[in-house]
NUKERO-681747 format. One record per residue: chain; x, y, z of N, C-alpha, C, O, CB in turn; residue in one letter. Coordinates in steps of 0.2 Angstrom, whole numbers. Glycine has a CB too. Example, Ala and Ser with C-alpha at 12.3 -4.5 7.8 and 13.67 -1.06 7.14 Angstrom:
BEGIN
{r A, {66, -28, 39}, {62, -22, 39}, {66, -16, 39}, {71, -17, 42}, {57, -22, 45}, A}
{r A, {64, -11, 35}, {68, -5, 36}, {64, 0, 39}, {67, 6, 40}, {70, -3, 29}, S}
END
This chain:
BEGIN
{r A, {36, 86, 9}, {33, 84, 14}, {30, 76, 12}, {26, 74, 7}, {28, 91, 17}, M}
{r A, {34, 75, 18}, {30, 64, 17}, {28, 63, 23}, {30, 65, 28}, {37, 56, 17}, N}
{r A, {21, 60, 20}, {15, 60, 25}, {15, 51, 25}, {14, 48, 20}, {7, 64, 21}, T}
{r A, {17, 49, 31}, {16, 41, 31}, {11, 36, 31}, {7, 36, 36}, {20, 39, 35}, D}
{r A, {11, 33, 27}, {2, 31, 26}, {5, 24, 29}, {1, 19, 26}, {-2, 31, 15}, L}
{r A, {9, 21, 33}, {8, 15, 36}, {0, 15, 40}, {-3, 19, 43}, {15, 15, 41}, T}
{r A, {-2, 6, 38}, {-7, 5, 43}, {-13, 8, 39}, {-17, 9, 43}, {-6, 7, 50}, G}
{r A, {-14, 10, 34}, {-19, 14, 30}, {-22, 9, 23}, {-19, 4, 22}, {-15, 23, 28}, K}
{r A, {-26, 10, 19}, {-28, 6, 14}, {-25, 11, 8}, {-25, 17, 9}, {-35, 4, 14}, L}
{r A, {-25, 8, 4}, {-26, 9, -3}, {-29, 7, -8}, {-28, 2, -12}, {-24, 8, -6}, L}
{r A, {-34, 11, -10}, {-42, 9, -13}, {-40, 9, -21}, {-40, 15, -23}, {-49, 16, -11}, I}
{r A, {-39, 4, -26}, {-39, 8, -32}, {-45, 11, -36}, {-51, 9, -35}, {-35, 4, -35}, A}
{r A, {-43, 16, -42}, {-47, 18, -44}, {-46, 17, -50}, {-41, 16, -53}, {-48, 22, -42}, L}
{r A, {-54, 16, -53}, {-56, 14, -61}, {-50, 15, -64}, {-48, 9, -65}, {-63, 18, -66}, P}
{r A, {-45, 21, -65}, {-41, 25, -71}, {-37, 20, -70}, {-35, 17, -75}, {-37, 33, -70}, G}
{r A, {-34, 17, -63}, {-28, 15, -62}, {-21, 12, -67}, {-14, 13, -67}, {-30, 10, -59}, I}
{r A, {-26, 9, -71}, {-18, 7, -79}, {-17, 1, -76}, {-14, -3, -80}, {-8, 13, -78}, G}
{r A, {-19, -2, -72}, {-13, -10, -70}, {-20, -13, -68}, {-24, -11, -65}, {-4, -10, -61}, D}
{r A, {-21, -21, -73}, {-25, -25, -72}, {-25, -26, -67}, {-29, -24, -63}, {-24, -29, -75}, P}
{r A, {-19, -29, -68}, {-18, -32, -58}, {-18, -30, -52}, {-15, -33, -48}, {-13, -35, -56}, Q}
{r A, {-21, -23, -53}, {-22, -20, -47}, {-29, -16, -48}, {-31, -11, -45}, {-16, -15, -45}, F}
{r A, {-31, -19, -52}, {-38, -17, -54}, {-44, -17, -47}, {-44, -22, -44}, {-41, -21, -60}, S}
{r A, {-47, -14, -46}, {-51, -12, -41}, {-48, -19, -35}, {-51, -23, -34}, {-59, -11, -43}, R}
{r A, {-40, -17, -32}, {-37, -20, -26}, {-37, -15, -21}, {-37, -9, -21}, {-29, -22, -27}, S}
{r A, {-38, -19, -15}, {-39, -15, -9}, {-31, -17, -6}, {-31, -23, -5}, {-47, -17, -4}, V}
{r A, {-26, -13, -3}, {-20, -15, -1}, {-19, -12, 5}, {-19, -6, 5}, {-16, -13, -5}, I}
{r A, {-18, -16, 11}, {-17, -11, 19}, {-8, -13, 19}, {-5, -18, 19}, {-23, -16, 28}, L}
{r A, {-6, -5, 19}, {-1, -2, 18}, {4, -7, 26}, {1, -8, 32}, {-2, 9, 17}, L}
{r A, {8, -10, 25}, {11, -12, 31}, {18, -8, 32}, {18, -8, 38}, {11, -19, 30}, C}
{r A, {22, -6, 29}, {26, 1, 29}, {27, 5, 23}, {26, 4, 17}, {33, 0, 31}, A}
{r A, {28, 10, 25}, {28, 18, 22}, {36, 21, 24}, {38, 20, 30}, {21, 24, 27}, H}
{r A, {38, 23, 19}, {43, 28, 19}, {47, 33, 15}, {45, 32, 9}, {46, 27, 20}, S}
{r A, {50, 38, 15}, {51, 41, 9}, {56, 36, 6}, {56, 38, 0}, {53, 49, 10}, P}
{r A, {60, 29, 7}, {62, 25, 2}, {58, 19, -1}, {61, 15, -4}, {67, 23, 4}, D}
{r A, {52, 19, 0}, {48, 13, -1}, {41, 11, 3}, {40, 13, 9}, {53, 8, -1}, F}
{r A, {38, 7, -1}, {34, 6, 2}, {28, -1, 0}, {26, -3, -5}, {31, 12, 2}, A}
{r A, {28, -4, 6}, {23, -12, 7}, {18, -14, 9}, {16, -12, 14}, {26, -17, 11}, M}
{r A, {15, -18, 5}, {7, -19, 8}, {4, -27, 3}, {5, -31, -1}, {1, -11, 4}, G}
{r A, {0, -25, 7}, {-4, -34, 5}, {-11, -30, 1}, {-14, -24, 2}, {-7, -40, 15}, I}
{r A, {-12, -36, -4}, {-18, -36, -8}, {-23, -39, -2}, {-21, -44, 0}, {-18, -41, -14}, V}
{r A, {-29, -36, 0}, {-34, -39, 3}, {-39, -41, 0}, {-43, -40, 4}, {-35, -37, 8}, L}
{r A, {-41, -43, -7}, {-46, -44, -9}, {-46, -49, -15}, {-51, -49, -18}, {-47, -39, -10}, N}
{r A, {-39, -52, -17}, {-39, -55, -21}, {-38, -63, -19}, {-32, -64, -17}, {-36, -52, -26}, K}
{r A, {-41, -66, -18}, {-42, -74, -15}, {-37, -77, -22}, {-37, -76, -28}, {-54, -77, -14}, P}
{r A, {-31, -83, -18}, {-29, -86, -25}, {-34, -93, -29}, {-38, -96, -26}, {-22, -88, -23}, M}
{r A, {-33, -93, -33}, {-37, -100, -37}, {-36, -105, -35}, {-30, -106, -36}, {-36, -102, -44}, E}
{r A, {-39, -110, -33}, {-36, -115, -32}, {-32, -119, -25}, {-30, -125, -24}, {-33, -115, -37}, G}
{r A, {-32, -114, -21}, {-26, -114, -15}, {-30, -113, -11}, {-34, -109, -13}, {-19, -109, -15}, I}
{r A, {-31, -117, -4}, {-34, -115, 1}, {-27, -116, 7}, {-22, -117, 5}, {-40, -121, 2}, R}
{r A, {-29, -114, 14}, {-24, -113, 20}, {-19, -121, 20}, {-13, -122, 19}, {-30, -111, 29}, L}
{r A, {-28, -127, 22}, {-25, -132, 23}, {-20, -136, 17}, {-15, -139, 19}, {-30, -136, 24}, P}
{r A, {-21, -136, 10}, {-17, -138, 5}, {-10, -136, 5}, {-5, -139, 4}, {-20, -136, 0}, E}
{r A, {-11, -128, 7}, {-4, -124, 7}, {1, -126, 13}, {7, -127, 13}, {-6, -115, 7}, L}
{r A, {-1, -126, 18}, {1, -128, 24}, {3, -137, 22}, {8, -139, 26}, {-7, -126, 29}, F}
{r A, {1, -142, 18}, {1, -149, 18}, {9, -149, 12}, {14, -152, 12}, {-7, -153, 14}, D}
{r A, {6, -142, 7}, {14, -143, 4}, {19, -142, 8}, {22, -147, 10}, {17, -137, 0}, Q}
{r A, {19, -135, 13}, {25, -133, 16}, {25, -137, 20}, {29, -135, 24}, {26, -127, 18}, L}
{r A, {23, -143, 23}, {24, -149, 27}, {25, -144, 35}, {30, -143, 39}, {32, -155, 24}, D}
{r A, {18, -139, 36}, {19, -134, 41}, {15, -139, 48}, {9, -140, 49}, {14, -127, 39}, V}
{r A, {18, -141, 51}, {14, -146, 55}, {9, -141, 63}, {11, -136, 67}, {23, -153, 60}, S}
{r A, {4, -145, 61}, {-1, -139, 68}, {-2, -144, 72}, {0, -150, 71}, {-10, -134, 66}, T}
{r A, {-5, -142, 78}, {-10, -144, 85}, {-14, -148, 84}, {-15, -153, 87}, {-13, -139, 88}, E}
{r A, {-20, -142, 79}, {-28, -141, 78}, {-28, -142, 70}, {-33, -144, 68}, {-31, -132, 81}, L}
{r A, {-25, -142, 65}, {-22, -142, 58}, {-24, -134, 55}, {-24, -129, 59}, {-25, -148, 51}, G}
{r A, {-25, -134, 49}, {-25, -125, 48}, {-32, -124, 47}, {-36, -129, 47}, {-20, -121, 41}, A}
{r A, {-33, -119, 47}, {-44, -116, 45}, {-44, -116, 38}, {-38, -114, 36}, {-47, -105, 47}, P}
{r A, {-48, -118, 35}, {-51, -118, 30}, {-53, -111, 30}, {-58, -108, 34}, {-55, -123, 29}, D}
{r A, {-47, -109, 24}, {-50, -101, 24}, {-43, -100, 17}, {-39, -104, 16}, {-48, -95, 34}, A}
{r A, {-46, -94, 14}, {-43, -95, 8}, {-34, -92, 8}, {-32, -93, 14}, {-47, -91, 2}, C}
{r A, {-31, -90, 3}, {-24, -89, 4}, {-25, -83, -2}, {-26, -84, -8}, {-19, -95, 3}, V}
{r A, {-24, -77, 2}, {-22, -71, -2}, {-17, -72, -8}, {-13, -76, -8}, {-19, -66, 2}, L}
{r A, {-18, -67, -14}, {-12, -66, -18}, {-11, -59, -16}, {-15, -54, -17}, {-13, -66, -27}, N}
{r A, {-6, -59, -11}, {-4, -51, -8}, {1, -46, -14}, {5, -42, -12}, {1, -51, 0}, G}
{r A, {0, -49, -22}, {4, -42, -25}, {10, -48, -29}, {11, -54, -28}, {8, -34, -18}, G}
{r A, {13, -45, -32}, {17, -46, -37}, {24, -50, -35}, {27, -54, -38}, {17, -40, -40}, P}
{r A, {26, -47, -29}, {35, -45, -28}, {34, -52, -23}, {28, -53, -20}, {39, -35, -24}, V}
{r A, {39, -56, -22}, {41, -62, -18}, {36, -66, -18}, {34, -67, -12}, {44, -61, -11}, S}
{r A, {32, -68, -23}, {25, -71, -23}, {28, -79, -20}, {24, -84, -19}, {21, -71, -32}, T}
{r A, {34, -80, -18}, {35, -87, -14}, {36, -88, -8}, {37, -93, -5}, {39, -90, -14}, E}
{r A, {34, -82, -5}, {35, -79, 3}, {26, -78, 6}, {22, -74, 3}, {39, -71, 2}, R}
{r A, {25, -82, 12}, {19, -80, 15}, {21, -74, 19}, {26, -72, 22}, {15, -86, 19}, G}
{r A, {13, -71, 19}, {13, -64, 24}, {6, -66, 28}, {1, -68, 25}, {13, -55, 20}, F}
{r A, {9, -65, 35}, {2, -66, 40}, {0, -60, 41}, {5, -57, 44}, {3, -69, 47}, V}
{r A, {-6, -56, 40}, {-8, -50, 43}, {-12, -54, 49}, {-16, -59, 48}, {-11, -44, 39}, I}
{r A, {-11, -50, 53}, {-14, -54, 59}, {-16, -49, 66}, {-14, -43, 66}, {-7, -60, 62}, H}
{r A, {-19, -51, 70}, {-19, -47, 74}, {-15, -45, 82}, {-11, -50, 84}, {-25, -49, 74}, T}
{r A, {-15, -41, 85}, {-8, -42, 89}, {-8, -46, 94}, {-3, -48, 95}, {-7, -36, 93}, G}
{r A, {-14, -48, 97}, {-14, -52, 103}, {-8, -58, 104}, {-7, -61, 109}, {-21, -56, 102}, D}
{r A, {-3, -61, 97}, {0, -64, 96}, {7, -63, 91}, {7, -62, 85}, {-5, -68, 96}, V}
{r A, {13, -62, 97}, {17, -58, 91}, {23, -64, 90}, {26, -67, 95}, {21, -47, 94}, I}
{r A, {24, -64, 86}, {34, -69, 86}, {40, -65, 85}, {42, -62, 80}, {36, -73, 78}, S}
{r A, {42, -65, 91}, {46, -61, 94}, {51, -61, 91}, {55, -66, 90}, {47, -62, 98}, E}
{r A, {53, -53, 88}, {57, -53, 85}, {56, -54, 78}, {61, -57, 75}, {60, -55, 87}, G}
{r A, {53, -54, 75}, {49, -55, 68}, {42, -52, 64}, {40, -52, 58}, {49, -60, 69}, A}
{r A, {40, -50, 72}, {33, -48, 70}, {32, -40, 69}, {33, -36, 74}, {28, -50, 76}, T}
{r A, {31, -37, 64}, {30, -30, 63}, {24, -26, 64}, {20, -26, 59}, {31, -30, 57}, L}
{r A, {22, -21, 68}, {17, -21, 71}, {15, -13, 67}, {19, -9, 68}, {17, -23, 80}, E}
{r A, {9, -13, 63}, {7, -10, 58}, {3, -2, 60}, {4, 3, 57}, {3, -14, 54}, I}
{r A, {-1, -4, 65}, {-3, 2, 66}, {-7, 3, 73}, {-12, 6, 74}, {-7, 3, 61}, D}
{r A, {-3, -2, 78}, {-7, -3, 83}, {-13, -8, 84}, {-15, -11, 89}, {-10, 2, 83}, G}
{r A, {-15, -9, 78}, {-22, -16, 78}, {-19, -19, 75}, {-18, -24, 78}, {-31, -16, 74}, V}
{r A, {-15, -19, 69}, {-14, -26, 64}, {-6, -26, 65}, {-1, -22, 67}, {-17, -26, 54}, F}
{r A, {-6, -33, 62}, {3, -34, 63}, {5, -38, 57}, {1, -41, 53}, {4, -40, 70}, C}
{r A, {9, -38, 56}, {13, -46, 49}, {19, -46, 52}, {22, -42, 56}, {16, -44, 38}, M}
{r A, {17, -55, 48}, {25, -58, 53}, {25, -62, 47}, {20, -65, 46}, {24, -63, 62}, T}
{r A, {30, -63, 43}, {32, -67, 37}, {37, -73, 40}, {42, -72, 38}, {35, -63, 31}, A}
{r A, {36, -79, 46}, {38, -83, 47}, {35, -91, 49}, {32, -92, 54}, {41, -80, 50}, T}
{r A, {37, -95, 47}, {35, -100, 49}, {31, -103, 56}, {27, -108, 57}, {39, -103, 47}, R}
{r A, {33, -99, 60}, {31, -101, 70}, {24, -97, 67}, {19, -100, 68}, {37, -97, 80}, D}
{r A, {25, -92, 65}, {16, -88, 64}, {13, -94, 60}, {7, -94, 61}, {16, -80, 59}, M}
{r A, {15, -97, 56}, {10, -104, 50}, {8, -109, 55}, {2, -111, 55}, {16, -110, 42}, L}
{r A, {12, -111, 62}, {12, -115, 67}, {5, -114, 72}, {0, -116, 73}, {20, -114, 70}, E}
{r A, {10, -107, 74}, {4, -103, 79}, {-5, -103, 75}, {-11, -104, 78}, {7, -93, 79}, M}
{r A, {-4, -101, 69}, {-12, -103, 66}, {-16, -108, 67}, {-21, -107, 68}, {-13, -103, 61}, I}
{r A, {-14, -113, 66}, {-15, -118, 68}, {-18, -122, 74}, {-22, -127, 75}, {-12, -118, 68}, G}
{r A, {-15, -118, 79}, {-15, -120, 87}, {-16, -116, 91}, {-15, -110, 92}, {-11, -121, 90}, S}
{r A, {-18, -120, 95}, {-24, -114, 103}, {-18, -107, 105}, {-17, -104, 110}, {-26, -120, 116}, S}
{r A, {-14, -108, 98}, {-11, -101, 101}, {-12, -95, 98}, {-9, -90, 99}, {-4, -102, 103}, A}
{r A, {-18, -96, 93}, {-17, -93, 85}, {-17, -84, 87}, {-18, -83, 93}, {-25, -97, 79}, A}
{r A, {-17, -79, 83}, {-21, -74, 84}, {-29, -75, 86}, {-32, -80, 87}, {-20, -72, 78}, P}
{r A, {-30, -70, 86}, {-41, -69, 88}, {-40, -68, 79}, {-42, -73, 77}, {-46, -59, 94}, R}
{r A, {-38, -65, 75}, {-42, -67, 68}, {-33, -65, 64}, {-29, -62, 67}, {-50, -60, 64}, K}
{r A, {-32, -67, 58}, {-29, -68, 54}, {-29, -72, 46}, {-32, -77, 44}, {-25, -71, 58}, S}
{r A, {-24, -67, 42}, {-25, -70, 35}, {-19, -70, 31}, {-15, -65, 31}, {-31, -65, 32}, V}
{r A, {-17, -75, 28}, {-10, -77, 24}, {-9, -74, 17}, {-13, -77, 13}, {-8, -85, 24}, L}
{r A, {-6, -70, 14}, {-5, -71, 9}, {1, -73, 4}, {6, -75, 7}, {-7, -66, 8}, A}
{r A, {2, -74, -1}, {8, -75, -4}, {9, -68, -5}, {5, -64, -4}, {7, -80, -10}, L}
{r A, {16, -66, -9}, {18, -61, -12}, {16, -54, -7}, {13, -53, -3}, {13, -61, -19}, G}
{r A, {21, -50, -11}, {17, -42, -7}, {19, -39, -16}, {21, -41, -21}, {22, -36, 3}, Y}
{r A, {16, -33, -12}, {14, -27, -17}, {19, -23, -15}, {20, -22, -9}, {7, -23, -17}, S}
{r A, {24, -20, -19}, {30, -13, -17}, {31, -8, -22}, {30, -9, -28}, {37, -16, -16}, G}
{r A, {33, -2, -21}, {35, 2, -21}, {44, 6, -21}, {49, 4, -17}, {32, 2, -17}, W}
{r A, {45, 8, -23}, {52, 10, -24}, {51, 18, -23}, {45, 20, -24}, {56, 7, -32}, G}
{r A, {56, 23, -22}, {57, 29, -17}, {54, 32, -22}, {55, 31, -28}, {64, 31, -15}, A}
{r A, {47, 37, -20}, {42, 42, -23}, {37, 40, -30}, {33, 43, -34}, {47, 49, -26}, G}
{r A, {39, 31, -30}, {32, 27, -34}, {25, 28, -33}, {20, 30, -36}, {32, 20, -33}, Q}
{r A, {26, 28, -24}, {19, 31, -23}, {16, 33, -23}, {10, 32, -25}, {16, 32, -21}, L}
{r A, {20, 39, -21}, {17, 46, -21}, {15, 48, -27}, {9, 50, -28}, {23, 52, -19}, E}
{r A, {19, 47, -32}, {18, 47, -41}, {10, 45, -43}, {6, 49, -46}, {24, 41, -45}, M}
{r A, {9, 37, -41}, {5, 33, -41}, {-3, 39, -35}, {-9, 37, -36}, {10, 25, -38}, E}
{r A, {-2, 44, -32}, {-5, 44, -29}, {-8, 52, -33}, {-13, 54, -36}, {-2, 42, -21}, L}
{r A, {-2, 54, -32}, {-3, 62, -36}, {-6, 61, -43}, {-9, 66, -45}, {4, 65, -38}, A}
{r A, {-5, 55, -46}, {-10, 54, -51}, {-19, 50, -50}, {-23, 48, -54}, {-6, 51, -56}, A}
{r A, {-18, 50, -47}, {-28, 48, -43}, {-25, 41, -45}, {-29, 40, -50}, {-38, 52, -49}, N}
{r A, {-23, 37, -44}, {-23, 31, -47}, {-25, 27, -40}, {-29, 22, -41}, {-17, 29, -51}, A}
{r A, {-24, 28, -33}, {-28, 26, -27}, {-32, 30, -24}, {-28, 36, -24}, {-24, 22, -23}, W}
{r A, {-36, 31, -21}, {-40, 34, -14}, {-34, 30, -7}, {-29, 27, -9}, {-50, 30, -14}, L}
{r A, {-35, 32, 0}, {-31, 31, 6}, {-37, 31, 10}, {-38, 37, 12}, {-25, 37, 8}, V}
{r A, {-40, 28, 12}, {-44, 26, 19}, {-43, 21, 23}, {-38, 18, 21}, {-52, 25, 19}, G}
{r A, {-44, 20, 27}, {-45, 17, 34}, {-46, 11, 34}, {-51, 10, 30}, {-51, 20, 39}, D}
{r A, {-42, 6, 38}, {-46, 0, 36}, {-51, -4, 46}, {-51, -2, 52}, {-37, -6, 32}, P}
{r A, {-53, -8, 42}, {-57, -11, 47}, {-58, -19, 48}, {-58, -22, 43}, {-64, -8, 44}, D}
{r A, {-59, -23, 54}, {-61, -30, 52}, {-61, -34, 46}, {-58, -38, 43}, {-66, -31, 53}, D}
{r A, {-67, -30, 44}, {-71, -34, 39}, {-66, -35, 33}, {-66, -40, 30}, {-78, -30, 37}, D}
{r A, {-63, -28, 33}, {-58, -26, 26}, {-54, -33, 28}, {-55, -38, 25}, {-53, -18, 26}, I}
{r A, {-50, -31, 31}, {-44, -36, 33}, {-44, -43, 33}, {-40, -47, 31}, {-42, -34, 37}, V}
{r A, {-49, -43, 38}, {-50, -51, 38}, {-56, -56, 34}, {-56, -62, 32}, {-51, -52, 44}, F}
{r A, {-61, -51, 34}, {-68, -53, 30}, {-67, -58, 25}, {-62, -58, 22}, {-71, -48, 26}, G}
{r A, {-73, -62, 24}, {-70, -68, 16}, {-75, -67, 10}, {-76, -70, 6}, {-70, -79, 18}, D}
{r A, {-77, -59, 12}, {-82, -57, 6}, {-79, -53, 2}, {-80, -47, 1}, {-88, -54, 7}, D}
{r A, {-72, -57, -1}, {-68, -53, -4}, {-72, -49, -11}, {-71, -43, -12}, {-61, -57, -5}, H}
{r A, {-76, -51, -16}, {-82, -50, -19}, {-81, -41, -18}, {-81, -37, -23}, {-88, -54, -14}, G}
{r A, {-82, -40, -12}, {-85, -32, -8}, {-83, -29, -6}, {-85, -23, -4}, {-88, -31, -4}, Q}
{r A, {-76, -33, -5}, {-71, -26, 0}, {-71, -21, -3}, {-72, -16, 0}, {-64, -27, 1}, K}
{r A, {-69, -20, -10}, {-67, -12, -15}, {-73, -8, -12}, {-72, -4, -8}, {-68, -12, -25}, W}
{r A, {-77, -10, -14}, {-84, -6, -14}, {-87, -5, -4}, {-90, -1, -1}, {-92, -13, -20}, T}
{r A, {-84, -10, -1}, {-86, -8, 8}, {-80, -2, 9}, {-81, 2, 12}, {-85, -15, 15}, H}
{r A, {-75, -3, 6}, {-69, 0, 8}, {-71, 11, 7}, {-70, 16, 10}, {-63, -3, 2}, A}
{r A, {-73, 8, 0}, {-74, 15, -4}, {-81, 18, -1}, {-82, 24, -1}, {-75, 15, -13}, L}
{r A, {-86, 13, 2}, {-90, 16, 5}, {-90, 21, 12}, {-92, 26, 14}, {-94, 12, 6}, G}
{r A, {-86, 16, 15}, {-82, 18, 24}, {-81, 26, 22}, {-81, 31, 26}, {-72, 12, 27}, R}
{r A, {-78, 27, 15}, {-76, 35, 14}, {-81, 40, 11}, {-80, 46, 10}, {-71, 34, 9}, M}
{r A, {-89, 37, 9}, {-95, 41, 6}, {-92, 40, 0}, {-92, 45, -2}, {-97, 48, 9}, G}
{r A, {-90, 36, -4}, {-88, 35, -11}, {-93, 28, -14}, {-92, 22, -13}, {-79, 33, -13}, V}
{r A, {-98, 34, -19}, {-101, 27, -21}, {-98, 27, -28}, {-99, 30, -32}, {-109, 27, -20}, D}
{r A, {-94, 17, -26}, {-92, 16, -32}, {-94, 14, -41}, {-91, 12, -45}, {-90, 13, -31}, S}
{r A, {-104, 16, -41}, {-106, 17, -47}, {-103, 23, -49}, {-101, 22, -54}, {-111, 16, -48}, G}
{r A, {-103, 27, -48}, {-101, 36, -50}, {-96, 36, -49}, {-94, 42, -48}, {-104, 41, -46}, R}
{r A, {-91, 31, -51}, {-83, 34, -49}, {-83, 33, -59}, {-86, 29, -62}, {-75, 28, -43}, L}
{r A, {-79, 38, -60}, {-75, 38, -67}, {-67, 35, -70}, {-61, 35, -67}, {-75, 44, -68}, Q}
{r A, {-68, 34, -76}, {-60, 29, -79}, {-56, 40, -79}, {-50, 42, -77}, {-62, 22, -92}, I}
{r A, {-61, 43, -83}, {-56, 46, -86}, {-60, 55, -81}, {-66, 57, -82}, {-57, 45, -96}, D}
{r A, {-56, 58, -79}, {-57, 67, -78}, {-61, 69, -81}, {-64, 65, -85}, {-50, 71, -80}, G}
{r A, {-64, 75, -81}, {-66, 78, -83}, {-62, 85, -88}, {-56, 85, -87}, {-69, 78, -79}, G}
{r A, {-64, 89, -91}, {-60, 94, -95}, {-65, 101, -92}, {-72, 101, -91}, {-60, 92, -105}, S}
{r A, {-61, 107, -89}, {-68, 113, -91}, {-64, 118, -98}, {-68, 123, -100}, {-70, 119, -81}, A}
END
């Protein structure tokens, strides 16, 4: 049985075992029996903000880049940018509709739109993504590495990155202070 988790959040549990994903909140952008792909939403990159990145990439914009952080979306393709945005603006043939609310686009024209009057209502840019091969995410879920939850605008687009993990757990009724790394035995 395969359950499509596209559009859901993966919320790392304390015993995940990979420090890179400790306390991570990931929006799953695509999920199938063959692969899964998502963007970490709560790990801003050190020392780089959108205006500097736009300068480095020589992205010309009508209004300039908003002063926002750039997220570390995950360890795969860290040289590529992925924009998570509202569906009010799309790049024809390039935008992936995630779930009817959120979209992802990985093209330069979306970067140019972010700095223009044609910008999506809300957006966030990440470098890199998190990826899983066939069955890998399902094994991690079975091993209790992740909880699966629903996203909201604060988690996806908010700038309080230090609270996104706690907020995502709280939306599920989970108190982060009561989570244990190891399970008990009976």
